[in-house]
DRENDO-1510 file (C-alpha; in Angstrom, 1 decimal, always signed):
<recs>
REC; n; res; u; v; w
REC; 1; MET; -12.6; +14.1; +15.1 .
REC; 2; THR; -13.8; +11.9; +17.9 .
REC; 3; GLU; -17.1; +11.2; +16.1 .
REC; 4; ALA; -15.3; +10.0; +13.0 .
REC; 5; LEU; -12.9; +7.7; +15.0 .
REC; 6; ILE; -15.9; +6.1; +16.7 .
REC; 7; GLY; -17.5; +5.6; +13.3 .
REC; 8; PHE; -14.4; +3.8; +12.0 .
REC; 9; ILE; -14.3; +1.6; +15.1 .
REC; 10; ALA; -18.0; +0.9; +14.7 .
REC; 11; ILE; -17.5; -0.3; +11.1 .
REC; 12; PHE; -14.7; -2.7; +12.0 .
REC; 13; GLY; -16.8; -3.9; +14.9 .
REC; 14; LEU; -19.8; -4.6; +12.7 .
REC; 15; ALA; -17.5; -6.3; +10.2 .
REC; 16; LEU; -16.2; -8.6; +12.9 .
REC; 17; LEU; -19.8; -9.5; +13.6 .
REC; 18; ARG; -20.0; -10.7; +10.0 .
REC; 19; MET; -22.1; -7.8; +8.7 .
REC; 20; PRO; -21.2; -7.0; +5.1 .
REC; 21; LEU; -18.9; -4.0; +4.9 .
REC; 22; ALA; -21.2; -2.1; +2.5 .
REC; 23; PHE; -24.1; -2.3; +5.0 .
REC; 24; SER; -21.7; -1.5; +7.9 .
REC; 25; MET; -20.5; +1.7; +6.2 .
REC; 26; GLY; -24.0; +2.7; +5.2 .
REC; 27; LEU; -25.5; +2.1; +8.7 .
REC; 28; VAL; -22.7; +3.9; +10.5 .
REC; 29; GLY; -22.9; +6.8; +8.0 .
REC; 30; VAL; -26.7; +7.3; +8.5 .
REC; 31; VAL; -26.5; +6.9; +12.3 .
REC; 32; GLY; -23.5; +9.2; +12.4 .
REC; 33; ILE; -25.2; +12.0; +10.4 .
REC; 34; GLY; -28.3; +11.5; +12.5 .
REC; 35; LEU; -26.5; +11.9; +15.8 .
REC; 36; THR; -24.4; +14.9; +14.6 .
REC; 37; ARG; -26.8; +16.8; +12.3 .
REC; 38; GLY; -30.3; +15.4; +13.0 .
REC; 39; TRP; -32.3; +12.4; +11.7 .
REC; 40; MET; -34.2; +14.3; +9.0 .
REC; 41; PRO; -31.0; +15.6; +7.4 .
REC; 42; ALA; -29.5; +12.1; +7.7 .
REC; 43; LEU; -32.5; +10.5; +5.9 .
REC; 44; ALA; -32.7; +13.3; +3.3 .
REC; 45; SER; -28.9; +13.1; +2.4 .
REC; 46; THR; -29.1; +9.3; +2.2 .
REC; 47; ALA; -32.1; +9.4; -0.1 .
REC; 48; GLN; -30.3; +12.0; -2.3 .
REC; 49; VAL; -27.1; +9.8; -2.5 .
REC; 50; VAL; -29.2; +6.8; -3.5 .
REC; 51; GLN; -31.1; +8.7; -6.2 .
REC; 52; GLU; -28.0; +10.5; -7.6 .
REC; 53; THR; -26.0; +7.3; -7.7 .
REC; 54; GLY; -28.7; +5.2; -9.2 .
REC; 55; PHE; -29.5; +7.7; -12.0 .
REC; 56; ALA; -25.9; +9.0; -12.7 .
REC; 57; TYR; -25.1; +8.7; -16.4 .
REC; 58; THR; -21.4; +8.5; -15.7 .
REC; 59; LEU; -21.9; +5.4; -13.6 .
REC; 60; SER; -23.4; +3.5; -16.5 .
REC; 61; VAL; -19.8; +2.8; -17.6 .
REC; 62; ILE; -19.5; +0.2; -14.7 .
REC; 63; PRO; -22.1; -2.3; -15.9 .
REC; 64; LEU; -21.1; -1.8; -19.5 .
REC; 65; PHE; -17.5; -2.7; -18.9 .
REC; 66; ILE; -18.5; -5.6; -16.7 .
REC; 67; LEU; -20.8; -6.8; -19.5 .
REC; 68; MET; -18.0; -6.5; -22.0 .
REC; 69; GLY; -15.6; -8.6; -19.8 .
REC; 70; ASN; -18.2; -11.3; -19.3 .
REC; 71; PHE; -19.0; -11.6; -23.1 .
REC; 72; VAL; -15.2; -11.8; -23.8 .
REC; 73; ALA; -14.7; -14.4; -21.2 .
REC; 74; ARG; -17.5; -16.6; -22.6 .
REC; 75; ALA; -16.1; -16.2; -26.1 .
REC; 76; GLY; -13.0; -18.1; -25.1 .
REC; 77; LEU; -10.5; -15.4; -26.0 .
REC; 78; ALA; -8.4; -16.2; -22.9 .
REC; 79; HIS; -7.3; -19.5; -24.4 .
REC; 80; GLU; -6.2; -17.9; -27.6 .
REC; 81; LEU; -4.3; -15.1; -25.8 .
REC; 82; PHE; -2.4; -17.7; -23.7 .
REC; 83; HIS; -1.6; -19.9; -26.7 .
REC; 84; ALA; -0.3; -16.9; -28.7 .
REC; 85; ALA; +2.0; -15.8; -25.9 .
REC; 86; TYR; +3.1; -19.4; -25.3 .
REC; 87; THR; +4.1; -19.9; -29.0 .
REC; 88; PHE; +6.6; -17.0; -28.6 .
REC; 89; ILE; +8.2; -17.6; -25.2 .
REC; 90; GLY; +7.0; -21.0; -24.0 .
REC; 91; HIS; +10.3; -22.7; -25.1 .
REC; 92; ARG; +12.3; -20.7; -22.5 .
REC; 93; ARG; +12.8; -21.6; -18.9 .
REC; 94; GLY; +9.6; -20.4; -17.1 .
REC; 95; GLY; +8.1; -19.7; -20.5 .
REC; 96; LEU; +4.7; -20.8; -19.5 .
REC; 97; ALA; +4.8; -18.5; -16.5 .
REC; 98; HIS; +5.8; -15.6; -18.8 .
REC; 99; ALA; +3.0; -16.5; -21.2 .
REC; 100; THR; +0.5; -16.5; -18.4 .
REC; 101; ILE; +1.5; -13.0; -17.3 .
REC; 102; ALA; +1.3; -11.8; -20.9 .
REC; 103; ALA; -2.1; -13.4; -21.4 .
REC; 104; CYS; -3.3; -11.8; -18.1 .
REC; 105; ALA; -2.2; -8.4; -19.4 .
REC; 106; GLY; -4.1; -9.0; -22.7 .
REC; 107; PHE; -7.2; -10.3; -21.0 .
REC; 108; GLY; -7.1; -7.4; -18.5 .
REC; 109; ALA; -7.3; -5.0; -21.4 .
REC; 110; ILE; -10.7; -6.3; -22.2 .
REC; 111; CYS; -12.0; -7.5; -18.9 .
REC; 112; GLY; -11.2; -4.8; -16.2 .
REC; 113; SER; -11.5; -7.2; -13.3 .
REC; 114; SER; -8.7; -8.8; -11.3 .
REC; 115; ILE; -10.7; -11.7; -9.9 .
REC; 116; ALA; -12.2; -12.5; -13.3 .
REC; 117; THR; -8.8; -12.5; -14.9 .
REC; 118; ALA; -7.3; -14.8; -12.2 .
REC; 119; ALA; -10.3; -17.1; -12.3 .
REC; 120; THR; -10.2; -17.4; -16.1 .
REC; 121; MET; -6.4; -17.9; -16.3 .
REC; 122; SER; -6.5; -20.6; -13.6 .
REC; 123; LYS; -8.6; -22.7; -15.9 .
REC; 124; VAL; -6.5; -21.8; -19.0 .
REC; 125; ALA; -2.9; -21.8; -17.8 .
REC; 126; TYR; -2.7; -24.0; -14.7 .
REC; 127; PRO; -3.4; -27.3; -16.5 .
REC; 128; SER; -0.6; -26.6; -19.0 .
REC; 129; MET; +1.8; -25.6; -16.2 .
REC; 130; LYS; +0.9; -28.7; -14.2 .
REC; 131; LYS; +1.3; -31.0; -17.2 .
REC; 132; LEU; +4.8; -29.6; -17.9 .
REC; 133; GLY; +5.9; -30.1; -14.3 .
REC; 134; TYR; +5.7; -26.5; -12.9 .
REC; 135; SER; +5.6; -26.3; -9.1 .
REC; 136; ASP; +2.2; -25.5; -7.6 .
REC; 137; ALA; +3.7; -22.5; -5.8 .
REC; 138; LEU; +5.1; -20.8; -8.9 .
REC; 139; SER; +2.0; -21.7; -11.0 .
REC; 140; THR; -0.5; -20.2; -8.5 .
REC; 141; GLY; +1.7; -17.2; -7.7 .
REC; 142; VAL; +2.0; -16.3; -11.3 .
REC; 143; ILE; -1.8; -16.6; -11.9 .
REC; 144; ALA; -2.7; -14.7; -8.8 .
REC; 145; SER; -0.3; -11.9; -9.5 .
REC; 146; GLY; -0.9; -11.8; -13.2 .
REC; 147; GLY; -4.6; -11.5; -12.5 .
REC; 148; THR; -4.0; -8.2; -10.7 .
REC; 149; LEU; -3.1; -6.7; -14.1 .
REC; 150; GLY; -6.8; -6.7; -14.9 .
REC; 151; ILE; -7.4; -3.6; -12.7 .
REC; 152; MET; -4.3; -1.6; -13.9 .
REC; 153; ILE; -4.4; -2.1; -17.6 .
REC; 154; PRO; -7.5; -0.2; -18.9 .
REC; 155; PRO; -10.3; -0.5; -19.0 .
REC; 156; SER; -10.4; -0.8; -15.2 .
REC; 157; THR; -13.6; -0.8; -13.0 .
REC; 158; ILE; -11.5; +0.3; -10.0 .
REC; 159; MET; -10.3; +3.3; -12.0 .
REC; 160; VAL; -13.8; +4.1; -13.0 .
REC; 161; ILE; -15.0; +4.0; -9.4 .
REC; 162; TYR; -12.0; +6.1; -8.2 .
REC; 163; GLY; -12.7; +8.6; -11.0 .
REC; 164; ILE; -16.4; +9.0; -10.1 .
REC; 165; VAL; -15.7; +9.3; -6.3 .
REC; 166; THR; -12.9; +11.9; -6.7 .
REC; 167; GLU; -14.4; +13.5; -9.9 .
REC; 168; THR; -11.2; +12.7; -11.8 .
REC; 169; HIS; -11.2; +12.4; -15.6 .
REC; 170; ILE; -11.7; +8.7; -16.3 .
REC; 171; GLY; -10.1; +8.8; -19.8 .
REC; 172; LYS; -6.9; +10.2; -18.3 .
REC; 173; LEU; -7.0; +7.6; -15.6 .
REC; 174; PHE; -7.2; +4.9; -18.3 .
REC; 175; ALA; -4.3; +6.4; -20.2 .
REC; 176; ALA; -2.3; +6.7; -17.0 .
REC; 177; GLY; -2.6; +3.0; -16.3 .
REC; 178; VAL; -1.0; +1.8; -19.6 .
REC; 179; ILE; +2.7; +2.3; -18.8 .
REC; 180; PRO; +2.4; +1.2; -15.2 .
REC; 181; GLY; +0.5; -1.9; -16.3 .
REC; 182; ILE; +3.3; -2.8; -18.8 .
REC; 183; LEU; +5.9; -2.0; -16.2 .
REC; 184; THR; +4.2; -4.3; -13.6 .
REC; 185; ALA; +4.0; -7.1; -16.1 .
REC; 186; MET; +7.7; -6.8; -16.9 .
REC; 187; LEU; +8.7; -6.8; -13.3 .
REC; 188; LEU; +6.5; -9.8; -12.6 .
REC; 189; MET; +8.3; -11.6; -15.4 .
REC; 190; LEU; +11.6; -10.6; -13.8 .
REC; 191; ALA; +10.4; -12.3; -10.6 .
REC; 192; VAL; +9.8; -15.4; -12.6 .
REC; 193; VAL; +13.3; -15.2; -14.0 .
REC; 194; ILE; +14.8; -14.8; -10.5 .
REC; 195; MET; +12.8; -17.7; -9.1 .
REC; 196; THR; +13.6; -20.1; -12.0 .
REC; 197; SER; +17.3; -19.2; -12.0 .
REC; 198; ARG; +17.5; -20.0; -8.2 .
REC; 199; ASP; +15.6; -23.2; -8.7 .
REC; 200; PRO; +15.3; -24.5; -12.3 .
REC; 201; GLU; +13.0; -27.3; -11.2 .
REC; 202; HIS; +10.3; -24.7; -10.6 .
REC; 203; ALA; +9.6; -24.3; -14.3 .
REC; 204; PRO; +11.0; -26.6; -17.1 .
REC; 205; ALA; +11.2; -25.2; -20.6 .
REC; 206; GLY; +8.4; -26.1; -23.1 .
REC; 207; GLU; +8.3; -26.9; -26.8 .
REC; 208; LYS; +9.5; -24.5; -29.5 .
REC; 209; PHE; +7.2; -23.3; -32.2 .
REC; 210; THR; +7.9; -22.3; -35.8 .
REC; 211; TRP; +7.4; -18.7; -37.0 .
REC; 212; GLY; +4.5; -20.0; -39.1 .
REC; 213; GLN; +2.8; -21.4; -36.0 .
REC; 214; ARG; +3.4; -18.1; -34.2 .
REC; 215; MET; +1.8; -16.1; -36.9 .
REC; 216; GLU; -1.2; -18.5; -37.0 .
REC; 217; ALA; -1.6; -18.0; -33.2 .
REC; 218; LEU; -1.5; -14.2; -33.6 .
REC; 219; ARG; -4.3; -14.3; -36.1 .
REC; 220; GLY; -6.4; -15.9; -33.5 .
REC; 221; ILE; -6.4; -12.9; -31.2 .
REC; 222; TRP; -7.5; -10.3; -33.8 .
REC; 223; GLY; -10.8; -9.9; -31.8 .
REC; 224; VAL; -8.9; -8.8; -28.7 .
REC; 225; LEU; -6.8; -6.3; -30.7 .
REC; 226; LEU; -9.9; -4.9; -32.5 .
REC; 227; LEU; -11.8; -4.4; -29.2 .
REC; 228; VAL; -8.8; -2.7; -27.5 .
REC; 229; ILE; -8.2; -0.4; -30.5 .
REC; 230; VAL; -11.8; +0.6; -30.8 .
REC; 231; VAL; -12.5; +1.2; -27.1 .
REC; 232; LEU; -9.3; +2.6; -25.8 .
REC; 233; GLY; -8.3; +4.3; -29.1 .
REC; 234; GLY; -11.6; +6.0; -29.2 .
REC; 235; ILE; -11.4; +7.2; -25.6 .
REC; 236; TYR; -7.8; +8.4; -25.9 .
REC; 237; GLY; -8.5; +10.1; -29.2 .
REC; 238; GLY; -11.4; +12.0; -27.9 .
REC; 239; ILE; -13.8; +10.3; -30.4 .
REC; 240; PHE; -16.1; +9.3; -27.6 .
REC; 241; THR; -16.3; +9.4; -23.8 .
REC; 242; ALA; -15.5; +6.6; -21.4 .
REC; 243; THR; -19.2; +5.8; -21.1 .
REC; 244; GLU; -19.7; +5.7; -24.9 .
REC; 245; GLY; -16.5; +3.6; -25.2 .
REC; 246; ALA; -17.9; +1.1; -22.7 .
REC; 247; GLY; -21.1; +0.9; -24.7 .
REC; 248; MET; -19.1; +0.3; -27.9 .
REC; 249; GLY; -17.0; -2.4; -26.1 .
REC; 250; ALA; -20.0; -4.2; -24.7 .
REC; 251; ALA; -21.7; -4.2; -28.1 .
REC; 252; GLY; -18.5; -5.3; -29.9 .
REC; 253; ALA; -17.9; -8.1; -27.3 .
REC; 254; PHE; -21.5; -9.3; -27.8 .
REC; 255; LEU; -21.1; -9.4; -31.6 .
REC; 256; PHE; -17.8; -11.2; -31.3 .
REC; 257; ALA; -19.2; -13.8; -28.9 .
REC; 258; TRP; -22.2; -14.3; -31.1 .
REC; 259; ALA; -20.1; -14.6; -34.3 .
REC; 260; ARG; -18.1; -17.4; -32.5 .
REC; 261; LYS; -21.3; -19.2; -31.6 .
REC; 262; ALA; -20.4; -18.9; -28.0 .
REC; 263; LEU; -23.9; -17.6; -27.0 .
REC; 264; THR; -27.0; -19.5; -26.4 .
REC; 265; TRP; -30.1; -18.1; -24.6 .
REC; 266; GLU; -29.0; -19.9; -21.4 .
REC; 267; THR; -25.5; -18.4; -21.6 .
REC; 268; LEU; -26.8; -14.9; -22.5 .
REC; 269; ILE; -29.2; -14.9; -19.5 .
REC; 270; SER; -26.3; -16.2; -17.3 .
REC; 271; ILE; -24.1; -13.4; -18.5 .
REC; 272; LEU; -26.8; -10.7; -17.9 .
REC; 273; VAL; -27.6; -12.0; -14.4 .
REC; 274; GLU; -23.9; -12.2; -13.4 .
REC; 275; SER; -23.3; -8.7; -14.7 .
REC; 276; ALA; -26.3; -7.4; -12.9 .
REC; 277; ARG; -25.2; -9.1; -9.7 .
REC; 278; THR; -21.7; -7.6; -9.9 .
REC; 279; THR; -23.1; -4.2; -10.7 .
REC; 280; GLY; -25.5; -4.3; -7.8 .
REC; 281; MET; -22.6; -5.2; -5.4 .
REC; 282; LEU; -20.5; -2.3; -6.7 .
REC; 283; PHE; -23.3; +0.2; -6.6 .
REC; 284; THR; -24.2; -0.8; -3.0 .
REC; 285; LEU; -20.5; -0.2; -2.0 .
REC; 286; LEU; -20.5; +3.1; -3.7 .
REC; 287; ILE; -23.7; +4.3; -2.1 .
REC; 288; ALA; -22.6; +3.1; +1.4 .
REC; 289; ALA; -19.1; +4.7; +0.9 .
REC; 290; THR; -20.6; +8.0; -0.2 .
REC; 291; VAL; -23.0; +8.1; +2.8 .
REC; 292; PHE; -20.1; +7.4; +5.2 .
REC; 293; ALA; -17.9; +9.9; +3.5 .
REC; 294; ASN; -20.6; +12.6; +4.0 .
REC; 295; PHE; -20.6; +11.7; +7.7 .
REC; 296; VAL; -16.8; +12.0; +7.9 .
REC; 297; ASN; -16.9; +15.4; +6.1 .
REC; 298; PHE; -19.4; +16.7; +8.7 .
REC; 299; THR; -16.8; +16.0; +11.4 .
REC; 300; THR; -13.5; +17.8; +12.0 .
REC; 301; MET; -11.4; +14.8; +11.0 .
REC; 302; PRO; -10.4; +15.9; +7.5 .
REC; 303; GLY; -9.2; +19.3; +8.8 .
REC; 304; ASP; -7.6; +17.9; +11.9 .
REC; 305; LEU; -5.7; +15.3; +9.8 .
REC; 306; LYS; -4.4; +18.1; +7.4 .
REC; 307; GLU; -3.3; +20.2; +10.3 .
REC; 308; TRP; -1.5; +17.2; +12.0 .
REC; 309; ILE; +0.3; +16.3; +8.8 .
REC; 310; THR; +1.4; +19.9; +8.2 .
REC; 311; HIS; +2.9; +20.0; +11.7 .
REC; 312; LEU; +4.9; +16.8; +11.2 .
REC; 313; GLY; +7.2; +18.7; +8.9 .
REC; 314; LEU; +7.4; +15.8; +6.3 .
REC; 315; SER; +8.0; +16.4; +2.6 .
REC; 316; PRO; +4.9; +16.0; +0.4 .
REC; 317; ILE; +6.3; +12.8; -1.2 .
REC; 318; MET; +7.0; +11.3; +2.2 .
REC; 319; VAL; +3.4; +12.0; +3.2 .
REC; 320; VAL; +2.1; +10.1; +0.2 .
REC; 321; GLY; +4.6; +7.4; +0.9 .
REC; 322; ALA; +3.3; +7.0; +4.4 .
REC; 323; MET; -0.2; +6.7; +2.9 .
REC; 324; MET; +1.0; +3.9; +0.7 .
REC; 325; VAL; +2.4; +2.1; +3.7 .
REC; 326; ILE; -0.9; +2.4; +5.5 .
REC; 327; TYR; -2.7; +1.1; +2.4 .
REC; 328; ILE; -0.4; -1.9; +2.2 .
REC; 329; ILE; -0.9; -2.8; +5.8 .
REC; 330; LEU; -4.7; -2.4; +5.5 .
REC; 331; GLY; -4.7; -4.5; +2.4 .
REC; 332; THR; -3.5; -7.5; +4.3 .
REC; 333; VAL; -6.6; -7.5; +6.5 .
REC; 334; MET; -9.4; -5.7; +4.6 .
REC; 335; GLU; -11.2; -6.2; +1.3 .
REC; 336; GLU; -9.4; -3.8; -1.1 .
REC; 337; LEU; -12.3; -1.9; -2.7 .
REC; 338; THR; -13.9; -1.2; +0.6 .
REC; 339; MET; -10.6; -0.1; +2.0 .
REC; 340; VAL; -10.1; +2.5; -0.7 .
REC; 341; LEU; -13.7; +3.8; -0.5 .
REC; 342; LEU; -13.3; +4.0; +3.3 .
REC; 343; THR; -10.1; +6.0; +3.2 .
REC; 344; ILE; -10.4; +8.2; +0.1 .
REC; 345; PRO; -12.5; +10.8; +1.9 .
REC; 346; LEU; -9.5; +11.2; +4.3 .
REC; 347; PHE; -6.5; +11.0; +2.0 .
REC; 348; PHE; -7.6; +12.5; -1.2 .
REC; 349; PRO; -8.1; +16.1; +0.0 .
REC; 350; ILE; -4.7; +16.0; +1.6 .
REC; 351; VAL; -3.1; +14.8; -1.6 .
REC; 352; VAL; -4.8; +17.5; -3.6 .
REC; 353; GLN; -3.8; +20.2; -1.1 .
REC; 354; LEU; -0.2; +19.0; -1.3 .
REC; 355; GLY; -0.3; +19.8; -5.0 .
REC; 356; PHE; -0.2; +16.3; -6.4 .
REC; 357; ASP; -2.0; +15.2; -9.6 .
REC; 358; PRO; -5.2; +13.2; -8.8 .
REC; 359; VAL; -4.5; +11.0; -11.8 .
REC; 360; TRP; -1.1; +10.0; -10.5 .
REC; 361; PHE; -2.6; +9.2; -7.0 .
REC; 362; GLY; -5.3; +7.1; -8.7 .
REC; 363; VAL; -2.6; +4.9; -10.3 .
REC; 364; LEU; -0.9; +4.5; -6.9 .
REC; 365; ILE; -4.3; +3.5; -5.4 .
REC; 366; VAL; -4.8; +0.9; -8.0 .
REC; 367; MET; -1.2; -0.4; -7.4 .
REC; 368; VAL; -1.8; -0.8; -3.6 .
REC; 369; ILE; -5.1; -2.6; -4.4 .
REC; 370; GLN; -3.0; -5.0; -6.7 .
REC; 371; ILE; -0.7; -5.7; -3.8 .
REC; 372; GLY; -3.6; -6.3; -1.4 .
REC; 373; LEU; -5.3; -8.7; -3.8 .
REC; 374; ILE; -2.3; -11.1; -3.4 .
REC; 375; SER; -1.3; -10.4; +0.1 .
REC; 376; PRO; -2.1; -13.0; +2.8 .
REC; 377; PRO; -4.2; -13.5; +4.8 .
REC; 378; VAL; -7.2; -12.0; +3.0 .
REC; 379; GLY; -6.0; -11.5; -0.6 .
REC; 380; MET; -9.0; -12.2; -2.8 .
REC; 381; ASN; -7.1; -13.6; -5.7 .
REC; 382; LEU; -5.5; -16.2; -3.4 .
REC; 383; PHE; -8.9; -17.4; -2.2 .
REC; 384; VAL; -10.3; -17.5; -5.7 .
REC; 385; LEU; -7.5; -19.8; -6.7 .
REC; 386; ASN; -8.0; -21.9; -3.6 .
REC; 387; THR; -11.6; -22.4; -4.5 .
REC; 388; LEU; -10.9; -23.2; -8.2 .
REC; 389; LEU; -7.9; -25.4; -7.4 .
REC; 390; PRO; -8.9; -27.3; -4.3 .
REC; 391; LYS; -6.0; -29.8; -4.6 .
REC; 392; VAL; -3.5; -27.0; -4.1 .
REC; 393; GLY; -3.3; -26.0; -0.5 .
REC; 394; LEU; -3.7; -22.4; +0.7 .
REC; 395; GLY; -0.3; -22.5; +2.3 .
REC; 396; THR; +1.3; -23.4; -1.1 .
REC; 397; ILE; -0.6; -20.5; -2.7 .
REC; 398; PHE; +0.6; -18.2; +0.0 .
REC; 399; ARG; +4.3; -19.3; -0.4 .
REC; 400; GLY; +4.1; -18.8; -4.2 .
REC; 401; CYS; +2.7; -15.3; -4.0 .
REC; 402; TRP; +5.4; -13.6; -1.8 .
REC; 403; PRO; +8.0; -13.0; -4.5 .
REC; 404; PHE; +5.4; -11.3; -6.6 .
REC; 405; VAL; +4.1; -9.2; -3.7 .
REC; 406; ALA; +7.7; -8.0; -3.2 .
REC; 407; MET; +8.0; -7.1; -6.9 .
REC; 408; GLN; +4.8; -5.2; -6.9 .
REC; 409; VAL; +6.0; -3.2; -3.9 .
REC; 410; VAL; +9.1; -2.4; -6.0 .
REC; 411; THR; +6.8; -1.3; -8.8 .
REC; 412; LEU; +4.8; +0.9; -6.4 .
REC; 413; ALA; +8.1; +2.6; -5.2 .
REC; 414; ILE; +9.1; +3.3; -8.8 .
REC; 415; LEU; +5.6; +4.8; -9.6 .
REC; 416; LEU; +5.8; +6.9; -6.4 .
REC; 417; PHE; +9.1; +8.5; -7.1 .
REC; 418; PHE; +8.7; +8.8; -10.9 .
REC; 419; PRO; +5.2; +10.3; -11.5 .
REC; 420; SER; +6.0; +11.0; -15.2 .
REC; 421; LEU; +5.6; +7.2; -15.9 .
REC; 422; SER; +1.9; +7.6; -15.0 .
REC; 423; LEU; +1.3; +11.1; -16.3 .
REC; 424; TYR; +3.1; +11.0; -19.7 .
REC; 425; LEU; +0.2; +9.5; -21.7 .
REC; 426; PRO; -2.5; +11.6; -20.0 .
REC; 427; SER; -0.5; +14.7; -20.9 .
REC; 428; LEU; -0.9; +13.9; -24.6 .
REC; 429; MET; -4.7; +13.8; -24.4 .
REC; 430; THR; -6.6; +16.8; -25.8 .
REC; 431; SER; -9.3; +16.8; -23.2 .
</recs>
């Protein structure tokens, strides 16, 4: 166990020295295996991890979903989603905020990225809220928290990575994220209601639209609905695998963007380069995390942790609850994906041994990542908004996000104590 603890300390030390966490994990993993098992086994296992990761068919789902999201973003569907939601609920107090959350949920269903969702909606929703007199705190808090829906509502790149690392059925993970995603969106809207009832000046009411205008707005989002039905319906129905569904989604998003004349040779190359860059980053993290996980598994830490937890005498649900608290604390100071990849080798075997469903635990993992993305001081969504909205101070963004952080913690507690919310839809799947 001592070797693994030294490894964790070394990673944090290298991170403080500004070394990228992926390289920190990879380096510590290789050196750790070399010192404990020998340098030839260390180099051989690392080469094997690189080869298996690079040529794994199941991992092709990652670049395909990323490509799908980038095509959709360039096609301008986010504007139409926001407008459609606004026509229905924009006339109510805080209506623009509710519309932003609804649009984030819809965009998340075809994007799969929290940061991309937050970045896109900052360009779409913030100018409208600013024009209507919304406070900067509420506006940025809504966009940042709504953006997190991009990794809960399927397809989700985080769920894909979790499924690959833990060998959990990706289709069932996608199904498991639907109800929690809707629940999260509803509770975020509840946070808006509470904030606007306490201080109506936060969010004035907007204009009211006729039913004809609303139906016209709905006709503008047929592309979103078609993509979601084809991709997710096909996966849930067992028509094709998650990888095949990702391919269908990427192809459909390309055709849709092309039909809307949103693609030029320049934008196509830009999309491909951006998708390749994001894919490269994720694959580097996966390889590094796998190498480090191999090192941890060679030590006695997993067994020692299991034995320690067993002797504590805690109930299984309390053990998982303690893990969630640890994740929330770590999420305030660490990048979320790296945090999960770093801790999964320790926590996942314990969860399985306690008899819990890996699909349910995957939903909890995504939920704590959502919380981490908007938790100061290192919440990625907060810094994305600070970069895109430089006139809004980081302190204002921090103040605006806290009510939504609290509501997402409530959502996590609900999902923890009511696993059926996550497992109902996966139980209906045939395979």
